Short mmCIF file of the C-alpha atoms (twelve columns), coordinates in Angstrom:
data_MODEL
# 
_entry.id   MODEL 
# 
loop_
_atom_site.group_PDB 
_atom_site.id 
_atom_site.type_symbol 
_atom_site.label_atom_id 
_atom_site.label_alt_id 
_atom_site.label_comp_id 
_atom_site.label_asym_id 
_atom_site.label_seq_id 
_atom_site.Cartn_x 
_atom_site.Cartn_y 
_atom_site.Cartn_z 
_atom_site.pdbx_PDB_model_num 
ATOM 1   C CA . MET A 1   -7.237  -21.903 -15.465 1 
ATOM 2   C CA . ARG A 2   -4.510  -23.892 -13.902 1 
ATOM 3   C CA . GLN A 3   -2.522  -23.018 -10.689 1 
ATOM 4   C CA . ILE A 4   0.834   -24.506 -10.056 1 
ATOM 5   C CA . GLU A 5   2.074   -23.919 -6.515  1 
ATOM 6   C CA . GLU A 6   0.426   -20.540 -6.049  1 
ATOM 7   C CA . LEU A 7   1.429   -19.562 -9.578  1 
ATOM 8   C CA . TYR A 8   -1.603  -18.278 -11.628 1 
ATOM 9   C CA . ILE A 9   -1.349  -19.357 -15.329 1 
ATOM 10  C CA . PRO A 10  -4.121  -17.726 -17.508 1 
ATOM 11  C CA . PRO A 11  -5.725  -20.150 -19.835 1 
ATOM 12  C CA . ASP A 12  -5.466  -17.901 -22.949 1 
ATOM 13  C CA . GLU A 13  -3.895  -14.600 -24.332 1 
ATOM 14  C CA . ARG A 14  -7.202  -12.749 -23.702 1 
ATOM 15  C CA . THR A 15  -7.327  -13.549 -19.979 1 
ATOM 16  C CA . LEU A 16  -3.645  -12.723 -19.729 1 
ATOM 17  C CA . ARG A 17  -4.197  -9.252  -21.187 1 
ATOM 18  C CA . ARG A 18  -7.217  -8.729  -18.816 1 
ATOM 19  C CA . VAL A 19  -5.113  -9.683  -15.840 1 
ATOM 20  C CA . GLN A 20  -2.498  -7.235  -16.921 1 
ATOM 21  C CA . ARG A 21  -4.861  -4.494  -17.609 1 
ATOM 22  C CA . ARG A 22  -6.647  -5.024  -14.172 1 
ATOM 23  C CA . ALA A 23  -3.159  -5.020  -12.525 1 
ATOM 24  C CA . ASP A 24  -2.297  -1.742  -14.161 1 
ATOM 25  C CA . ASP A 25  -5.581  -0.182  -13.202 1 
ATOM 26  C CA . LEU A 26  -5.269  -1.362  -9.528  1 
ATOM 27  C CA . GLU A 27  -1.682  -0.158  -9.365  1 
ATOM 28  C CA . ASN A 28  -2.551  3.223   -10.706 1 
ATOM 29  C CA . SER A 29  -5.546  3.629   -8.488  1 
ATOM 30  C CA . ALA A 30  -3.623  2.697   -5.330  1 
ATOM 31  C CA . ARG A 31  -0.727  4.945   -6.184  1 
ATOM 32  C CA . THR A 32  -2.951  7.813   -6.983  1 
ATOM 33  C CA . TRP A 33  -4.708  7.397   -3.588  1 
ATOM 34  C CA . ALA A 34  -1.383  7.280   -1.763  1 
ATOM 35  C CA . ARG A 35  -0.235  10.519  -3.522  1 
ATOM 36  C CA . SER A 36  -3.389  12.225  -2.381  1 
ATOM 37  C CA . VAL A 37  -2.793  11.193  1.207   1 
ATOM 38  C CA . ILE A 38  0.736   12.544  1.000   1 
ATOM 39  C CA . GLU A 39  -0.698  15.864  -0.295  1 
ATOM 40  C CA . VAL A 40  -2.991  16.256  2.720   1 
ATOM 41  C CA . LEU A 41  -0.456  15.392  5.363   1 
ATOM 42  C CA . PRO A 42  0.754   18.382  7.488   1 
ATOM 43  C CA . ARG A 43  3.662   20.370  6.013   1 
ATOM 44  C CA . GLY A 44  6.735   20.505  8.063   1 
ATOM 45  C CA . LEU A 45  6.848   16.810  9.174   1 
ATOM 46  C CA . PRO A 46  10.374  15.799  10.121  1 
ATOM 47  C CA . LEU A 47  10.640  13.460  7.091   1 
ATOM 48  C CA . LEU A 48  13.333  13.420  4.370   1 
ATOM 49  C CA . HIS A 49  12.286  13.154  0.697   1 
ATOM 50  C CA . PRO A 50  13.321  9.534   0.509   1 
ATOM 51  C CA . GLU A 51  11.182  8.757   3.460   1 
ATOM 52  C CA . ILE A 52  8.216   10.335  1.909   1 
ATOM 53  C CA . ALA A 53  8.734   8.257   -1.143  1 
ATOM 54  C CA . ILE A 54  8.932   5.168   0.990   1 
ATOM 55  C CA . LEU A 55  5.794   6.284   2.925   1 
ATOM 56  C CA . SER A 56  3.912   6.578   -0.352  1 
ATOM 57  C CA . TYR A 57  4.898   2.972   -1.233  1 
ATOM 58  C CA . PHE A 58  3.704   1.774   2.079   1 
ATOM 59  C CA . LEU A 59  0.442   3.708   1.647   1 
ATOM 60  C CA . THR A 60  0.009   2.152   -1.800  1 
ATOM 61  C CA . GLN A 61  0.503   -1.365  -0.255  1 
ATOM 62  C CA . GLN A 62  -2.069  -0.628  2.459   1 
ATOM 63  C CA . ARG A 63  -4.586  0.581   -0.040  1 
ATOM 64  C CA . ARG A 64  -3.943  -2.405  -2.266  1 
ATOM 65  C CA . LEU A 65  -4.459  -4.759  0.787   1 
ATOM 66  C CA . ASN A 66  -7.768  -3.012  1.627   1 
ATOM 67  C CA . LEU A 67  -9.001  -3.351  -2.019  1 
ATOM 68  C CA . GLU A 68  -8.052  -7.052  -1.931  1 
ATOM 69  C CA . MET A 69  -10.014 -7.734  1.165   1 
ATOM 70  C CA . ASP A 70  -13.089 -5.919  -0.356  1 
ATOM 71  C CA . ALA A 71  -12.688 -7.975  -3.578  1 
ATOM 72  C CA . ARG A 72  -12.590 -11.225 -1.686  1 
ATOM 73  C CA . ARG A 73  -15.894 -10.664 0.059   1 
ATOM 74  C CA . PRO A 74  -18.132 -8.992  -2.465  1 
ATOM 75  C CA . GLU A 75  -21.733 -7.881  -1.657  1 
ATOM 76  C CA . LEU A 76  -24.348 -10.475 -2.226  1 
ATOM 77  C CA . THR A 77  -26.855 -9.517  -4.825  1 
ATOM 78  C CA . VAL A 78  -29.947 -11.330 -5.867  1 
ATOM 79  C CA . ARG A 79  -28.146 -12.309 -9.033  1 
ATOM 80  C CA . SER A 80  -25.215 -13.647 -7.205  1 
ATOM 81  C CA . ARG A 81  -27.472 -15.582 -4.819  1 
ATOM 82  C CA . LEU A 82  -29.375 -17.119 -7.784  1 
ATOM 83  C CA . GLY A 83  -25.926 -17.957 -9.411  1 
ATOM 84  C CA . ARG A 84  -25.120 -20.251 -6.387  1 
ATOM 85  C CA . VAL A 85  -28.230 -22.284 -6.936  1 
ATOM 86  C CA . LEU A 86  -28.639 -22.092 -10.637 1 
ATOM 87  C CA . THR A 87  -25.082 -22.552 -11.953 1 
ATOM 88  C CA . PHE A 88  -25.984 -21.637 -15.534 1 
ATOM 89  C CA . ILE A 89  -26.492 -17.987 -14.410 1 
ATOM 90  C CA . ASN A 90  -23.266 -16.118 -14.633 1 
ATOM 91  C CA . ASP A 91  -23.335 -13.766 -11.643 1 
ATOM 92  C CA . GLY A 92  -20.752 -11.406 -13.213 1 
ATOM 93  C CA . GLN A 93  -18.356 -11.761 -10.332 1 
ATOM 94  C CA . GLU A 94  -14.772 -12.370 -11.220 1 
ATOM 95  C CA . ASP A 95  -12.902 -15.610 -10.640 1 
ATOM 96  C CA . ILE A 96  -11.055 -15.531 -7.252  1 
ATOM 97  C CA . GLU A 97  -7.934  -16.819 -8.904  1 
ATOM 98  C CA . LEU A 98  -7.871  -13.946 -11.226 1 
ATOM 99  C CA . ILE A 99  -8.351  -11.409 -8.409  1 
ATOM 100 C CA . ARG A 100 -5.614  -12.980 -6.511  1 
ATOM 101 C CA . ALA A 101 -3.296  -12.910 -9.537  1 
ATOM 102 C CA . VAL A 102 -3.974  -9.240  -10.063 1 
ATOM 103 C CA . HIS A 103 -3.231  -8.384  -6.465  1 
ATOM 104 C CA . ASP A 104 -0.043  -10.521 -6.440  1 
ATOM 105 C CA . ILE A 105 1.303   -8.729  -9.444  1 
ATOM 106 C CA . VAL A 106 0.711   -5.374  -7.802  1 
ATOM 107 C CA . ALA A 107 1.950   -6.495  -4.403  1 
ATOM 108 C CA . THR A 108 5.155   -7.834  -5.917  1 
ATOM 109 C CA . LYS A 109 5.811   -4.452  -7.681  1 
ATOM 110 C CA . VAL A 110 5.079   -2.313  -4.650  1 
ATOM 111 C CA . ASP A 111 7.195   -4.588  -2.393  1 
ATOM 112 C CA . GLY A 112 10.005  -4.306  -4.854  1 
ATOM 113 C CA . ASP A 113 9.737   -0.512  -4.827  1 
ATOM 114 C CA . ILE A 114 9.712   -0.391  -1.004  1 
ATOM 115 C CA . ASP A 115 12.799  -2.748  -0.935  1 
ATOM 116 C CA . ARG A 116 14.704  -0.705  -3.559  1 
ATOM 117 C CA . ALA A 117 14.018  2.623   -1.965  1 
ATOM 118 C CA . VAL A 118 15.034  1.515   1.471   1 
ATOM 119 C CA . GLY A 119 18.082  -0.283  0.106   1 
ATOM 120 C CA . VAL A 120 19.118  2.836   -1.870  1 
ATOM 121 C CA . PHE A 121 18.668  5.135   1.231   1 
ATOM 122 C CA . CYS A 122 20.519  2.839   3.486   1 
ATOM 123 C CA . ASN A 123 23.315  2.150   1.174   1 
ATOM 124 C CA . ASP A 124 23.755  5.859   0.459   1 
ATOM 125 C CA . GLN A 125 24.311  6.292   4.158   1 
ATOM 126 C CA . GLY A 126 26.582  3.261   4.552   1 
ATOM 127 C CA . ILE A 127 23.960  1.388   6.579   1 
ATOM 128 C CA . PRO A 128 23.059  -2.324  5.970   1 
ATOM 129 C CA . PRO A 129 19.366  -2.314  5.134   1 
ATOM 130 C CA . VAL A 130 18.689  -5.495  7.182   1 
ATOM 131 C CA . SER A 131 20.476  -4.326  10.354  1 
ATOM 132 C CA . ASP A 132 18.230  -3.923  13.496  1 
ATOM 133 C CA . PRO A 133 18.306  -0.102  13.481  1 
ATOM 134 C CA . ALA A 134 17.313  0.040   9.749   1 
ATOM 135 C CA . ILE A 135 14.469  -2.373  10.330  1 
ATOM 136 C CA . ASP A 136 13.242  -0.374  13.288  1 
ATOM 137 C CA . TRP A 137 13.233  2.800   11.065  1 
ATOM 138 C CA . ARG A 138 11.455  0.878   8.232   1 
ATOM 139 C CA . VAL A 139 8.750   -0.387  10.788  1 
ATOM 140 C CA . ALA A 140 8.235   3.119   12.046  1 
ATOM 141 C CA . LEU A 141 7.546   4.262   8.430   1 
ATOM 142 C CA . ARG A 142 5.049   1.306   8.014   1 
ATOM 143 C CA . TYR A 143 3.377   2.307   11.251  1 
ATOM 144 C CA . LEU A 144 2.957   5.854   9.928   1 
ATOM 145 C CA . ALA A 145 1.405   4.535   6.818   1 
ATOM 146 C CA . GLN A 146 -0.917  2.021   8.489   1 
ATOM 147 C CA . GLY A 147 -2.320  4.763   10.754  1 
ATOM 148 C CA . ALA A 148 -2.651  7.273   8.017   1 
ATOM 149 C CA . HIS A 149 -4.442  4.659   5.839   1 
ATOM 150 C CA . ARG A 150 -6.784  3.784   8.754   1 
ATOM 151 C CA . ILE A 151 -7.851  7.454   9.084   1 
ATOM 152 C CA . ALA A 152 -7.642  8.618   5.486   1 
ATOM 153 C CA . GLY A 153 -9.616  5.610   4.364   1 
ATOM 154 C CA . ARG A 154 -12.705 6.893   6.007   1 
ATOM 155 C CA . ILE A 155 -12.559 10.264  4.212   1 
ATOM 156 C CA . ASP A 156 -13.312 11.190  0.765   1 
ATOM 157 C CA . LEU A 157 -10.057 13.175  0.204   1 
ATOM 158 C CA . LYS A 158 -11.207 15.061  -2.815  1 
ATOM 159 C CA . LYS A 159 -14.628 16.280  -1.475  1 
ATOM 160 C CA . ASP A 160 -14.783 16.055  2.315   1 
ATOM 161 C CA . PHE A 161 -11.258 16.419  3.649   1 
ATOM 162 C CA . ALA A 162 -11.484 20.233  4.415   1 
ATOM 163 C CA . SER A 163 -14.742 19.748  6.484   1 
ATOM 164 C CA . SER A 164 -13.969 16.415  7.996   1 
ATOM 165 C CA . PRO A 165 -12.961 16.197  11.752  1 
ATOM 166 C CA . GLN A 166 -10.728 13.223  10.773  1 
ATOM 167 C CA . ARG A 167 -8.262  15.651  9.256   1 
ATOM 168 C CA . PHE A 168 -7.188  16.609  12.768  1 
ATOM 169 C CA . GLU A 169 -6.842  12.992  13.781  1 
ATOM 170 C CA . LEU A 170 -4.728  12.437  10.587  1 
ATOM 171 C CA . ALA A 171 -2.554  15.386  11.436  1 
ATOM 172 C CA . LEU A 172 -1.998  14.377  14.960  1 
ATOM 173 C CA . HIS A 173 -1.185  10.794  13.993  1 
ATOM 174 C CA . ALA A 174 1.282   12.005  11.271  1 
ATOM 175 C CA . ARG A 175 2.961   14.399  13.548  1 
ATOM 176 C CA . ASP A 176 3.557   11.812  16.368  1 
ATOM 177 C CA . ALA A 177 4.489   8.907   13.937  1 
ATOM 178 C CA . ALA A 178 6.795   11.188  11.871  1 
ATOM 179 C CA . ALA A 179 8.641   12.197  15.001  1 
ATOM 180 C CA . ASP A 180 9.092   8.488   15.789  1 
ATOM 181 C CA . VAL A 181 10.426  7.890   12.322  1 
ATOM 182 C CA . ALA A 182 12.913  10.830  12.804  1 
ATOM 183 C CA . ALA A 183 14.043  9.338   16.166  1 
ATOM 184 C CA . LYS A 184 14.644  5.926   14.558  1 
ATOM 185 C CA . ARG A 185 16.566  7.535   11.744  1 
ATOM 186 C CA . ALA A 186 18.718  9.390   14.200  1 
ATOM 187 C CA . ALA A 187 19.278  6.126   16.216  1 
ATOM 188 C CA . MET A 188 20.103  4.314   12.973  1 
ATOM 189 C CA . PHE A 189 22.657  7.008   12.055  1 
ATOM 190 C CA . THR A 190 24.139  7.022   15.467  1 
ATOM 191 C CA . ALA A 191 24.495  3.240   15.522  1 
ATOM 192 C CA . PHE A 192 26.510  3.463   12.310  1 
ATOM 193 C CA . ARG A 193 28.351  6.670   13.367  1 
ATOM 194 C CA . LYS A 194 26.452  8.837   11.030  1 
ATOM 195 C CA . GLU A 195 25.679  12.470  11.669  1 
ATOM 196 C CA . ALA A 196 21.776  12.684  12.159  1 
ATOM 197 C CA . ILE A 197 20.121  14.779  9.522   1 
# 
């Protein structure tokens, strides 16, 4: 495997297909998790449909980052410890370059989705996407996603959400952060003489 200025080049077609499959699996997993978080957020949050889509992308990116951190520091097993001493023992852990390539592929896709969704929303409103008010609004959405990820990441959303005390913490954070998003949106519309929605 060669690496040219941070660009991962698989050594053969088989490894390339493996990287692509892993990237697809990672992307599907992260997007599914983000959708499940969106489904458990309280109803009636002052968010527009495009903002919910952008929030979902930010949640996907947060989940992917969390999975990448976990993949970069795997648990040490007896086999992996032996593999460090006896190099002929394959410890079954994936090459760090392959893991980085998989995460880079997914990160690029999700970042592109975020940029496109923000750009479409802002352009539809006649607002430059890189203006200070638009950036403040985008940061408020990211903050909502980061807090929701921090809380929801500790809950098994399919099994334990209904009985988890963290559901109240998640609802409280979502309510407060969504109000901030709505305030930043109103400020952005006001700055560009748009009627607040």
